[in-house]
C-alpha positions in Angstrom: 89.8 -118.2 76.4 92.0 -114.6 76.6 95.5 -115.9 77.9 97.5 -113.4 79.9 101.2 -113.0 79.6 101.6 -115.0 82.8 99.6 -118.1 81.2 102.1 -118.0 78.5 105.1 -118.2 80.6 103.5 -121.4 82.4 102.7 -122.8 78.9 105.9 -122.3 77.7 108.0 -123.9 81.1 105.3 -126.9 80.4 106.9 -127.3 77.3 110.4 -126.6 77.5 110.4 -129.1 80.8 108.3 -131.5 78.2 111.2 -130.7 76.1 114.3 -131.6 77.9 112.8 -135.0 79.4 112.2 -135.8 75.6 115.8 -135.2 74.8 116.8 -137.2 77.5 114.9 -139.9 77.3 116.6 -139.6 73.9 120.2 -139.5 75.4 119.8 -142.1 77.4 118.7 -144.8 75.1 121.3 -143.7 72.4 123.2 -146.7 71.6 126.3 -147.4 73.0 129.5 -146.6 72.5 129.5 -143.0 71.8 131.9 -141.7 69.5 133.3 -138.4 70.3 132.7 -137.0 66.6 129.0 -138.7 66.3 126.7 -135.5 65.2 123.6 -136.5 66.0 124.3 -137.2 69.4 125.7 -134.0 69.6 123.1 -132.6 68.3 121.3 -133.8 71.0 123.3 -132.7 73.8 123.0 -128.9 72.0 118.8 -129.4 72.3 119.3 -129.8 75.7 121.4 -126.6 76.6 119.5 -124.9 74.5 116.3 -125.9 76.2 118.1 -125.7 79.8 119.5 -121.6 78.8 115.6 -121.1 78.3 114.3 -122.2 81.2 117.0 -120.8 83.3 116.0 -117.4 80.8 112.5 -117.4 82.0 113.5 -117.8 85.5 115.9 -114.9 85.6 115.5 -111.7 86.9 116.0 -109.1 84.7 117.0 -105.6 85.5 115.4 -102.6 84.3 117.0 -99.2 84.1 115.6 -96.7 85.2 116.5 -93.1 85.9 116.4 -93.8 89.5 118.1 -96.7 89.0 120.9 -96.3 86.3 122.6 -100.1 86.7 121.9 -102.6 88.8 124.4 -101.5 91.5 123.4 -98.0 91.6 121.1 -98.4 94.2 118.0 -96.1 95.0 118.7 -92.0 94.4 117.1 -91.1 97.5 115.5 -87.4 97.2 
């Protein structure tokens, strides 16, 4: 079976969404009260943020500079 990069991106999104759900379940089941210095809880919050950042990065449009458009706001050079 040959995967395309699109297949890999779909799989990455699926796995990141699964990780987000697992982390959220773990956070929801965490016993109260939660102290501000609770290292395990803070680690879960950090992991959740990493997963969300990765999901956003996969969906973000990426600017690739070219000679005709060297900066994101340069527009297209007419000739």
